[in-house]
C-alpha positions as CSV (number, residue, x, y, z in Angstrom):
1,M,-17.1,-9.8,-12.5
2,A,-14.0,-8.3,-11.7
3,G,-10.5,-10.0,-11.9
4,R,-8.4,-11.9,-9.5
5,I,-6.4,-9.4,-7.3
6,E,-3.1,-10.3,-9.1
7,D,-4.7,-9.7,-12.6
8,Y,-4.6,-6.0,-11.7
9,A,-1.8,-3.5,-12.9
10,L,-1.3,0.0,-11.0
11,I,-1.0,3.1,-12.7
12,G,-1.0,6.6,-10.9
13,D,-0.1,10.2,-10.6
14,M,1.1,10.6,-7.0
15,Q,-2.6,11.8,-6.2
16,T,-4.7,9.0,-7.1
17,A,-4.2,5.7,-9.1
18,A,-6.3,3.1,-11.0
19,L,-6.4,-0.5,-11.4
20,V,-6.2,-2.1,-14.9
21,C,-7.1,-5.6,-15.4
22,R,-5.5,-8.0,-18.0
23,D,-8.7,-7.4,-20.1
24,G,-8.0,-3.9,-20.4
25,T,-10.5,-2.9,-18.1
26,V,-10.1,0.0,-15.5
27,D,-12.5,-1.2,-12.7
28,W,-11.2,1.4,-9.8
29,L,-10.4,4.6,-10.0
30,C,-11.2,7.7,-7.4
31,L,-10.7,11.3,-8.6
32,P,-9.3,13.6,-7.8
33,R,-7.5,12.0,-4.8
34,F,-6.8,8.6,-3.5
35,D,-9.6,9.1,-0.8
36,S,-12.2,10.7,-2.9
37,H,-15.3,8.9,-4.2
38,A,-14.6,6.5,-6.9
39,V,-15.8,7.0,-10.4
40,F,-15.0,3.3,-11.7
41,A,-16.0,1.1,-8.6
42,G,-16.6,-2.1,-10.7
43,L,-13.9,-3.6,-8.7
44,L,-16.4,-3.9,-5.5
45,G,-19.7,-4.5,-7.6
46,T,-20.4,-4.9,-11.1
47,E,-20.1,-3.2,-14.4
48,E,-23.1,-1.3,-13.3
49,H,-20.9,0.5,-10.8
50,G,-18.4,2.0,-13.5
51,F,-15.8,0.6,-15.8
52,W,-13.7,1.5,-18.8
53,R,-12.7,-1.3,-21.1
54,L,-10.5,-1.1,-24.0
55,G,-9.5,-3.7,-25.9
56,P,-10.0,-6.0,-29.1
57,A,-13.9,-6.0,-29.9
58,H,-15.7,-9.3,-28.9
59,A,-19.0,-10.8,-29.2
60,A,-21.6,-9.4,-26.6
61,D,-22.3,-13.0,-25.0
62,A,-18.4,-13.7,-24.8
63,A,-15.8,-12.6,-22.0
64,P,-13.5,-10.0,-23.1
65,P,-10.2,-11.3,-24.3
66,T,-7.0,-10.8,-22.0
67,A,-3.9,-9.4,-22.9
68,V,-1.6,-12.0,-23.6
69,R,1.5,-9.8,-22.7
70,R,1.9,-6.9,-20.5
71,R,4.9,-5.1,-18.9
72,Y,5.7,-1.7,-17.3
73,R,7.9,0.3,-19.8
74,G,11.1,0.0,-18.3
75,D,11.4,1.4,-14.7
76,S,8.1,3.3,-14.9
77,L,4.4,3.2,-14.0
78,I,3.6,3.2,-17.8
79,L,1.9,-0.1,-18.6
80,E,2.1,-1.8,-22.0
81,S,-0.5,-4.6,-22.7
82,E,-0.5,-6.6,-26.0
83,W,-3.3,-8.7,-27.4
84,D,-2.6,-11.3,-30.3
85,T,-6.0,-11.9,-32.3
86,S,-7.0,-13.6,-35.3
87,R,-6.7,-10.5,-37.1
88,G,-3.3,-9.3,-35.8
89,T,-1.7,-7.7,-32.7
90,V,-2.6,-4.5,-30.7
91,R,-1.1,-2.6,-28.1
92,V,-2.6,-0.6,-25.3
93,T,-0.5,1.8,-23.2
94,D,-2.1,3.3,-20.0
95,F,-0.6,5.9,-17.7
96,M,-1.3,8.8,-15.5
97,P,0.9,11.7,-15.9
98,P,2.4,13.3,-12.8
99,R,-0.2,16.3,-12.3
100,D,0.4,19.4,-13.7
101,G,-3.5,20.8,-13.7
102,A,-6.4,18.4,-14.1
103,P,-5.9,14.6,-13.4
104,Q,-5.6,12.4,-16.2
105,L,-5.8,8.8,-17.4
106,I,-4.7,8.5,-20.7
107,R,-4.8,5.1,-23.0
108,I,-2.9,5.0,-26.3
109,V,-4.0,2.1,-28.8
110,E,-1.1,1.2,-31.2
111,G,-1.7,-1.2,-34.2
112,V,1.2,-3.7,-34.3
113,T,0.4,-6.2,-37.0
114,G,-2.9,-6.8,-39.3
115,R,-6.1,-5.0,-38.5
116,V,-7.6,-5.2,-35.3
117,P,-11.2,-4.2,-34.7
118,M,-11.2,-2.4,-31.2
119,R,-14.0,-1.0,-28.8
120,S,-13.9,1.6,-25.9
121,A,-16.8,1.0,-23.3
122,L,-16.8,3.9,-20.9
123,R,-19.3,3.8,-17.9
124,M,-18.8,6.5,-15.5
125,R,-20.6,6.2,-12.3
126,F,-20.1,8.9,-9.5
127,S,-20.2,8.4,-5.8
128,Y,-18.6,4.8,-5.6
129,G,-21.3,3.6,-8.4
130,R,-24.4,4.8,-7.0
131,V,-24.8,8.3,-9.2
132,V,-25.4,8.3,-13.1
133,P,-24.0,11.4,-14.4
134,W,-25.4,13.4,-16.9
135,V,-23.3,12.8,-20.3
136,H,-23.6,15.3,-22.9
137,K,-21.2,17.1,-25.5
138,H,-19.6,20.5,-25.0
139,E,-17.9,22.3,-27.8
140,G,-17.1,18.7,-29.3
141,R,-15.9,17.1,-26.1
142,T,-17.9,14.4,-24.0
143,V,-18.5,15.3,-20.5
144,A,-20.1,13.8,-17.6
145,V,-21.6,15.9,-14.7
146,A,-23.0,15.1,-11.3
147,G,-22.9,17.5,-8.3
148,P,-19.5,18.8,-7.9
149,D,-17.7,16.5,-10.1
150,S,-17.1,16.3,-14.1
151,V,-15.1,14.0,-16.0
152,W,-14.3,15.0,-19.6
153,F,-13.7,12.3,-22.2
154,D,-11.3,13.2,-25.3
155,T,-10.7,11.2,-28.4
156,E,-10.6,11.5,-32.1
157,C,-12.5,8.5,-32.8
158,E,-16.4,8.9,-33.3
159,T,-18.4,8.2,-30.0
160,Y,-22.0,7.0,-29.5
161,G,-24.1,6.5,-26.3
162,K,-26.2,3.3,-25.6
163,A,-27.2,1.8,-22.6
164,L,-26.0,4.7,-20.3
165,T,-22.5,3.7,-21.5
166,T,-20.2,5.6,-24.1
167,Y,-18.6,3.6,-26.9
168,S,-16.1,3.9,-29.5
169,D,-15.6,1.3,-32.5
170,F,-12.3,1.5,-34.5
171,T,-9.9,-0.4,-36.3
172,V,-6.3,-0.1,-36.0
173,A,-3.5,-0.9,-38.5
174,P,0.3,-0.9,-38.0
175,G,1.6,2.3,-37.1
176,D,-1.9,3.6,-35.9
177,R,-1.9,5.3,-32.8
178,I,-5.3,6.4,-31.2
179,A,-5.5,8.3,-28.1
180,F,-8.3,8.2,-25.4
181,T,-8.0,10.6,-22.1
182,I,-10.3,11.2,-19.5
183,S,-9.8,14.4,-17.1
184,W,-11.3,15.5,-14.1
185,E,-12.4,19.0,-13.0
186,P,-14.8,20.3,-10.3
187,S,-17.9,20.9,-12.3
188,H,-18.2,24.4,-11.8
189,K,-15.2,25.2,-13.3
190,Q,-14.0,25.8,-17.1
191,P,-13.4,22.8,-19.0
192,P,-9.9,21.4,-18.6
193,A,-7.1,22.0,-21.3
194,L,-7.2,19.5,-24.3
195,P,-4.8,16.5,-23.5
196,E,-1.7,16.1,-25.3
197,P,-1.1,12.4,-24.9
198,E,2.1,12.1,-26.9
199,A,3.7,14.8,-25.0
200,S,2.5,13.6,-21.9
201,L,3.9,10.0,-22.4
202,E,7.1,11.4,-23.0
203,A,7.1,13.4,-20.0
204,T,5.8,10.8,-17.7
205,E,8.8,8.4,-19.1
206,E,11.3,11.0,-18.4
207,F,9.9,11.7,-14.9
208,W,10.2,7.9,-13.9
209,R,13.5,7.7,-15.4
210,E,14.9,10.2,-13.4
211,W,13.2,9.3,-10.3
212,V,14.6,5.8,-10.4
213,D,18.0,7.1,-11.4
214,Q,18.2,8.3,-7.7
215,C,18.2,4.7,-6.2
216,T,21.4,3.6,-4.6
217,Y,20.7,0.0,-4.5
218,H,22.6,-1.9,-7.2
219,G,22.4,-5.6,-5.7
220,P,21.2,-8.8,-7.1
221,Y,17.5,-7.9,-6.3
222,R,17.4,-4.7,-8.1
223,E,14.4,-5.4,-10.3
224,A,12.2,-6.2,-7.4
225,V,13.6,-3.5,-5.2
226,V,13.0,-0.8,-8.0
227,R,9.8,-1.9,-8.8
228,S,8.7,-1.6,-5.0
229,L,10.1,1.6,-4.5
230,I,8.0,2.8,-7.7
231,T,4.8,1.2,-6.0
232,L,5.7,3.2,-2.9
233,K,6.3,6.3,-4.8
234,A,3.0,6.0,-6.4
235,L,1.4,5.7,-3.1
236,T,2.6,9.0,-2.0
237,Y,0.3,11.9,-2.2
238,G,2.7,14.3,-3.9
239,P,1.0,17.7,-2.6
240,T,1.5,16.9,1.1
241,G,4.0,13.9,1.3
242,G,1.4,11.7,2.7
243,I,1.7,8.0,2.0
244,V,-1.3,5.9,1.7
245,A,-1.4,2.3,3.0
246,A,-2.9,1.2,-0.4
247,P,-5.1,2.8,-3.2
248,T,-8.1,0.7,-2.6
249,T,-10.9,0.0,0.3
250,S,-12.3,-3.3,1.1
251,L,-10.3,-5.9,-1.0
252,P,-11.2,-8.8,1.5
253,E,-8.6,-10.5,3.7
254,E,-10.6,-13.6,3.3
255,I,-12.8,-14.1,0.0
256,G,-16.5,-13.8,1.3
257,G,-15.5,-12.7,4.5
258,V,-15.7,-9.4,6.6
259,R,-12.2,-8.4,7.2
260,N,-12.6,-5.5,4.6
261,W,-11.1,-2.0,5.5
262,D,-10.4,1.1,4.1
263,Y,-6.5,1.7,3.4
264,R,-6.7,5.0,1.6
265,Y,-5.1,6.8,4.3
266,T,-1.9,7.4,6.2
267,W,-1.1,4.9,8.8
268,L,1.8,6.4,10.9
269,R,3.0,2.9,11.0
270,D,3.1,2.2,7.3
271,A,4.5,5.7,6.4
272,A,7.2,5.6,8.9
273,I,8.4,2.2,7.4
274,T,8.1,3.4,4.0
275,L,10.3,6.4,4.9
276,S,12.9,4.3,6.1
277,S,13.0,2.2,3.3
278,L,13.0,5.4,1.1
279,L,16.0,6.7,3.1
280,R,18.0,3.5,2.7
281,T,17.7,3.8,-0.9
282,G,18.5,7.0,-1.5
283,Y,15.2,9.1,-1.7
284,R,15.9,11.9,0.8
285,E,13.3,14.4,-0.5
286,E,10.4,11.9,-0.1
287,A,11.5,11.7,3.7
288,R,11.8,15.4,4.0
289,A,8.3,15.6,2.8
290,W,6.9,13.0,5.0
291,R,8.6,14.6,8.0
292,E,6.8,17.7,7.1
293,W,3.7,16.2,6.7
294,L,4.0,14.5,10.1
295,L,4.9,17.7,11.7
296,R,1.7,19.3,10.3
297,A,-0.6,16.5,11.0
298,V,0.6,16.0,14.6
299,A,0.7,20.0,15.2
300,G,-0.9,21.4,18.3
301,D,-2.0,18.1,19.8
302,P,1.1,15.5,19.7
303,E,-0.1,13.7,23.0
304,N,-3.0,12.6,21.2
305,L,-1.3,10.9,18.3
306,Q,-3.5,9.0,15.9
307,I,-2.5,5.9,14.3
308,M,-3.7,7.2,11.0
309,Y,-4.8,10.5,9.4
310,G,-6.0,11.5,5.9
311,I,-3.6,12.3,3.2
312,A,-3.5,15.9,4.1
313,G,-3.4,15.3,7.6
314,E,-7.3,15.2,8.4
315,R,-8.1,13.8,11.7
316,E,-11.7,12.3,11.5
317,L,-12.1,9.3,9.4
318,G,-15.4,8.0,10.2
319,E,-16.1,4.7,9.0
320,A,-19.5,3.9,6.8
321,E,-20.6,1.0,4.9
322,L,-21.7,1.4,1.2
323,D,-24.5,-1.1,1.1
324,W,-25.4,-0.9,-2.7
325,L,-21.9,-2.3,-3.5
326,P,-21.8,-6.2,-3.0
327,G,-18.2,-6.2,-2.4
328,Y,-15.2,-7.9,-4.1
329,E,-16.4,-11.4,-4.9
330,N,-19.3,-10.6,-2.7
331,S,-17.0,-10.0,0.3
332,G,-19.1,-7.6,2.3
333,P,-19.4,-5.0,3.6
334,V,-17.7,-2.4,1.4
335,R,-16.4,0.4,4.1
336,V,-15.1,3.8,3.5
337,G,-13.3,5.5,6.3
338,N,-11.9,3.6,9.0
339,G,-12.9,3.7,12.6
340,A,-9.6,2.3,13.9
341,A,-8.4,6.0,13.4
342,H,-8.7,6.7,17.1
343,Q,-7.4,3.4,18.6
344,L,-4.6,3.5,21.1
345,Q,-1.9,1.9,19.7
346,L,1.5,2.7,21.7
347,D,3.7,0.9,19.0
348,V,3.1,3.8,16.6
349,Y,5.1,6.1,19.2
350,G,8.3,3.6,18.5
351,E,7.8,3.8,14.6
352,V,7.5,7.5,14.3
353,T,10.5,8.0,16.6
354,E,12.6,5.3,14.5
355,A,11.8,7.0,11.4
356,L,12.9,10.4,12.8
357,H,15.9,8.7,14.1
358,L,17.0,7.3,11.0
359,A,16.4,10.4,9.2
360,H,18.5,12.5,11.5
361,M,21.3,9.7,11.4
362,T,21.1,10.0,7.5
363,G,21.8,13.3,7.6
364,L,18.6,14.9,6.7
365,A,18.5,18.6,7.3
366,R,17.7,19.2,11.2
367,N,14.4,20.2,12.2
368,D,14.2,21.6,15.7
369,Y,10.3,21.1,15.8
370,A,10.8,17.4,14.9
371,S,13.1,17.0,17.7
372,L,10.6,18.9,19.9
373,L,7.9,16.5,18.9
374,Q,10.2,13.6,19.5
375,L,10.6,14.7,23.3
376,K,6.7,15.3,23.5
377,L,5.9,11.9,22.6
378,I,8.3,10.5,25.1
379,R,6.9,12.6,27.9
380,Y,3.5,10.9,26.8
381,L,5.0,7.5,26.9
382,E,6.4,8.1,30.4
383,D,2.6,8.1,31.8
384,H,1.0,5.8,29.3
385,W,3.7,3.0,28.3
386,D,2.2,0.5,30.7
387,E,-1.4,0.8,29.6
388,P,-3.0,-2.0,27.6
389,D,-3.7,-0.8,23.9
390,E,-5.3,-2.3,20.8
391,G,-1.8,-3.1,19.4
392,I,-0.1,-3.1,15.7
393,W,-2.9,-5.4,14.3
394,E,-6.0,-2.9,15.5
395,V,-7.7,-5.5,17.0
396,R,-11.5,-4.7,18.0
397,G,-11.6,-6.8,20.7
398,P,-10.5,-5.8,24.3
399,R,-7.4,-4.2,25.0
400,R,-4.3,-6.1,25.9
401,H,-0.9,-5.5,27.1
402,F,0.8,-6.3,23.8
403,V,4.4,-7.2,23.6
404,H,5.1,-5.5,20.5
405,S,3.7,-2.2,21.6
406,K,5.7,-2.5,24.6
407,V,9.1,-3.3,22.8
408,M,8.2,-0.4,20.5
409,A,7.6,2.0,23.4
410,W,11.3,1.0,24.7
411,V,12.2,1.7,20.9
412,A,10.8,5.5,21.4
413,V,12.5,6.0,24.2
414,D,16.1,4.3,23.3
415,R,16.2,6.5,20.1
416,T,15.4,9.6,22.0
417,I,18.1,9.0,24.4
418,K,20.4,8.6,21.5
419,L,19.4,11.9,20.0
420,I,20.1,13.5,23.4
421,E,23.3,11.9,23.7
422,S,24.4,13.3,20.0
423,G,23.8,16.7,21.3
424,D,21.0,17.7,19.1
425,A,18.4,17.7,21.8
426,D,18.1,18.4,25.7
427,G,16.4,16.1,28.1
428,P,16.4,14.1,31.4
429,L,18.8,11.5,30.2
430,E,19.2,9.5,33.4
431,K,15.3,9.7,33.9
432,W,14.6,8.2,30.6
433,R,17.4,5.8,30.6
434,E,15.9,4.4,33.8
435,L,12.6,4.3,31.7
436,R,14.3,2.4,29.2
437,D,15.4,0.1,31.5
438,D,12.1,-0.5,33.2
439,I,10.4,-1.2,30.2
440,H,12.7,-3.7,29.0
441,R,12.7,-5.6,32.3
442,D,8.8,-5.5,32.4
443,V,8.8,-6.9,28.8
444,C,11.0,-9.7,29.6
445,E,9.3,-10.7,32.9
446,K,6.0,-10.5,31.9
447,G,6.0,-11.3,28.0
448,Y,8.2,-14.2,28.0
449,D,7.0,-17.7,28.4
450,K,10.2,-19.5,30.0
451,E,8.8,-23.1,29.6
452,R,8.4,-22.6,25.8
453,N,11.2,-20.3,25.4
454,T,9.3,-17.6,23.6
455,F,7.8,-14.2,23.9
456,T,3.9,-14.0,23.5
457,Q,1.7,-11.8,22.0
458,S,0.5,-10.2,25.4
459,Y,1.4,-10.5,29.0
460,G,0.1,-13.6,30.2
461,S,-1.4,-15.2,27.0
462,K,0.0,-18.2,25.4
463,E,-0.7,-17.1,21.8
464,L,2.3,-15.9,19.5
465,D,2.3,-13.0,17.3
466,A,4.3,-12.6,14.1
467,S,5.1,-9.0,15.1
468,L,7.4,-10.7,18.0
469,L,10.0,-11.2,14.9
470,L,10.7,-7.5,15.0
471,I,12.4,-7.8,18.4
472,P,16.0,-8.6,17.2
473,Q,15.6,-5.9,14.3
474,M,14.6,-3.1,16.7
475,G,17.7,-4.1,18.6
476,F,15.7,-4.8,21.6
477,L,17.7,-8.0,22.3
478,P,20.6,-9.2,20.0
479,P,19.7,-12.1,17.2
480,D,22.1,-14.7,19.2
481,D,19.8,-14.1,22.5
482,K,18.3,-17.6,23.3
483,R,14.8,-16.1,23.8
484,V,15.0,-14.5,20.2
485,I,16.0,-17.8,18.7
486,G,13.5,-19.5,20.6
487,T,10.6,-17.1,19.4
488,I,11.5,-17.5,16.1
489,E,11.4,-21.1,15.8
490,A,8.1,-21.0,17.8
491,I,6.4,-18.8,15.3
492,Q,7.8,-21.1,12.6
493,R,6.3,-24.0,14.3
494,E,2.6,-22.6,15.3
495,L,2.2,-19.7,12.7
496,S,3.5,-21.1,9.6
497,T,1.3,-22.2,6.9
498,S,1.8,-25.4,4.9
499,D,3.9,-23.4,2.1
500,G,6.1,-21.8,5.0
501,F,4.5,-18.4,5.1
502,I,3.6,-16.5,8.2
503,L,0.3,-15.8,9.8
504,R,-0.1,-12.9,12.1
505,Y,-1.5,-14.5,15.0
506,P,-4.3,-17.4,15.4
507,T,-7.6,-16.6,14.0
508,S,-9.2,-20.1,14.3
509,G,-9.1,-22.9,17.0
510,E,-8.8,-22.3,20.7
511,D,-7.0,-19.0,20.2
512,A,-9.5,-17.4,17.9
513,G,-11.0,-14.2,19.2
514,V,-8.1,-11.8,19.8
515,D,-9.2,-9.2,17.2
516,G,-13.0,-9.4,17.9
517,L,-13.7,-10.5,14.3
518,E,-15.3,-13.2,12.5
519,G,-13.6,-15.5,9.9
520,D,-10.1,-16.4,8.9
521,E,-7.1,-14.5,6.7
522,G,-4.2,-15.6,4.8
523,A,-0.8,-15.5,5.4
524,F,0.6,-12.0,6.2
525,L,3.1,-10.9,3.7
526,A,4.8,-8.6,5.6
527,C,5.5,-11.0,8.6
528,S,6.8,-13.8,6.1
529,F,9.6,-11.0,4.8
530,W,10.3,-10.4,8.8
531,M,10.9,-14.0,9.1
532,A,13.3,-14.2,6.4
533,D,15.0,-11.2,8.0
534,D,15.3,-13.0,11.2
535,L,16.5,-16.1,9.8
536,A,19.3,-14.2,8.1
537,M,20.1,-12.5,11.5
538,I,20.4,-15.9,13.7
539,G,23.0,-17.1,10.8
540,R,20.5,-19.3,8.7
541,V,21.1,-17.3,5.8
542,D,20.3,-19.9,3.0
543,E,17.0,-20.8,4.5
544,A,16.4,-17.0,4.6
545,R,17.2,-16.6,1.0
546,K,14.8,-19.5,-0.2
547,L,12.1,-18.1,2.0
548,F,12.6,-14.6,0.1
549,E,12.6,-16.1,-3.1
550,K,9.3,-18.1,-2.5
551,L,7.9,-14.6,-1.5
552,L,9.1,-12.8,-4.4
553,A,7.4,-15.8,-6.6
554,L,4.1,-14.6,-5.1
555,R,4.3,-11.2,-6.9
556,N,2.1,-10.8,-10.0
557,D,3.5,-10.5,-13.5
558,L,4.2,-6.9,-12.9
559,G,5.9,-7.4,-9.3
560,L,2.9,-6.3,-7.2
561,L,2.0,-7.5,-3.9
562,A,-1.2,-7.5,-2.1
563,E,-1.4,-7.6,1.9
564,E,-1.7,-11.2,2.3
565,W,-1.7,-14.8,0.4
566,D,-4.4,-17.5,0.6
567,P,-2.4,-20.6,1.0
568,V,-5.7,-22.6,0.1
569,L,-6.7,-20.6,-3.0
570,Q,-3.1,-20.0,-3.7
571,R,-4.1,-16.2,-4.7
572,Q,-3.3,-12.8,-3.2
573,V,-5.8,-11.3,-0.9
574,G,-6.5,-7.9,0.8
575,N,-5.8,-4.5,-0.5
576,F,-3.7,-3.9,-3.4
577,P,-0.8,-3.2,-4.0
578,Q,0.1,-2.8,-0.3
579,A,3.1,-0.7,1.0
580,F,3.3,-3.0,4.0
581,S,4.2,-5.6,1.8
582,H,6.7,-3.8,-0.5
583,V,8.6,-2.2,2.3
584,P,9.8,-5.3,4.0
585,L,10.7,-6.6,0.3
586,I,12.9,-4.0,-0.1
587,D,14.4,-4.3,3.6
588,T,15.1,-8.0,3.1
589,A,16.6,-7.6,-0.2
590,L,19.0,-5.0,1.7
591,R,19.7,-7.4,4.5
592,L,20.3,-10.5,2.2
593,T,22.7,-8.6,-0.2
594,A,24.5,-7.3,2.7
595,S,25.2,-10.6,4.1
596,G,25.8,-12.2,0.5
597,A,23.1,-14.5,0.9
598,Y,21.8,-14.7,-2.6
599,G,22.1,-17.4,-5.6
600,G,24.0,-16.5,-8.7
C-alpha cells in the first residue's frame, strides 16, 4: 500500500520526477517525460504495478522500516534518508541529475555505523503497471525492454531475479558507498552510457547551489520560499519552458472519491502565476523560457486559447481511465489526459496578460510577438467577455457568468491599456478604456449582493467562491473598499473550515452541484494563502501572519504541499507537490515581509 501523500519526497531532473516514500520506495516515475507512461505506478495501485524499494533488509511478512530522518541536502533536490537499525545506521541518497543524455535516477547507499544488511527490490512495469517487460542481461548490465522503452539497471552488487523482480542483497559498513542507477533509453537505440554516480552527485549539487544563489528574497521566510522555488523549478520542463501543475495524476481530492485528475500538463493559469513568483524572486531566465513556450503554444490560433497544453505545447490531451489501476487508497478512477483542456475559461486571458505585463514591467527583453498576442487576446475578449464559461475551477456542470472570470477579463484589458500607455504597443485606447469601464460596471452591478455586502460566485447566485479573494490583489477594487472587506469576511464565515482554512466553494448542502461532480473535497491551500494575503492588505496583519504560519505547518517534513488539506483526516490530499500551492506561499511570504508582519 502506498504511503500517505505527505510521506513522499520529490526528486527530479526538470524533465520528469519521482516520488520517494519514507520507507525508501520509489512509487511513481514516468519516463522520459512528466506526461509519459509510468514505469513505477505503485502509488496508484499495488506493488504489482511497479516500485523500487531500497532500504534495510526486513522479514518478508513485516512492513519495510521507515527512515527515522530525511532531508534535502542544503538547498537542493538531493534527498538523504537515514535509518537507525539494531545493526547500525545507513544513509540512502536519491537524486536525478539535470539531464545531459539519458534520464537517470541514482541511489547511493552509504554505511554510517555498524554493519547493516540491505536490499534493493526493483519491479519495473511499463504502461502504468500493465506491461511486464522482458528483463535480461546485456554485456553485464540488466535491461528491461517492452515496446519502445528500455530501462537499464546498473550496480556493482550481484543481482538475481525472483517473482518478476530484480533483487540485490548486500551489507554496508562505515565508509562503504554503493550506487544503483536506472537509465531510460528508446529500445531501438544503443545502450545509454555507463553512469558515473559520484560525479553526477557533485554536478547536481553544484547545479542547485548556483540556481538558488540567484534568489533575491532574503526575508524571514527564506527557507519556505526557497524550497517552494526549488519545487517550481523541478516542475518546469527544461527543453521547452512549460510548467506542469504537478508531476502526478489522480491523487484524490477526497480519499475514496472521484475527483481525481491528471495534472501533468501546463495550465496557462498555473504557469502564469508561477512565472510571476519566479520574476519577483529574481528568476528571469525561467520567465523568458515560459514566455517563449507560450508564444509557440498559442501561435497561429490565439483566438482559441486553450486553458492548458502539453509540456511541449501539444493541444490534444484526450482523457481516458486506466481501469487496471485501483487508484490511490482505492480512489478511482485513475485518469490520464484531461478533458477540461477545451473548456472556456475566460479568466486565463487575464492571467496570461498579467504575466506578460509583469515580465514587461520587470525589464524582460521586449518581444514584439508577445505584445501582438496580448492585443489579439483583447480583441477576442471584446466579443466574448460577457459570455458564461466554466470558470477557474473547471466545473463540469453548466456554464455560468462567474464573477472571477469577469474580473480577470477586466485585468486583461487593464494591463493592455497600460502597455499601450507606456508606448510599447498601439491600440484603440479610448475604445478599450470604455470596455474596461463596462466590465467593471457589469461586475459591480450583477456580481454583488448588496444585502449581504459580498460579491458572489456568479451572477444571480447566493454562493460564495474563494476566487473572489483575488479582487483586491488584481487591483479591481482597493483593499479598503467596503465591498472587498465584506467579501473577505463573508468567505471567512461561510467557506472556512473549523481550523481556519478556506474551501474553494460549497460542495455539500443546499449549494452542492455547481461543479457537476459527486463527493466533497478538502480545504484548498491556494485559497487559504489568498485569505492571508487579503487579511494583510486590509490591515489585519497579525491575523494574516498567524494564518500563514498555520499553513506553513501543513507542509510535510521536507517543505512540500499537495493541492488540498483534509480537515477531518488531518492529511494532505490532491496531486503532489502542487505548483498552485507553492506559488501563493511565495507571494504571501513576500507580502508579509514587505509589511513587517512576521514574528521574531
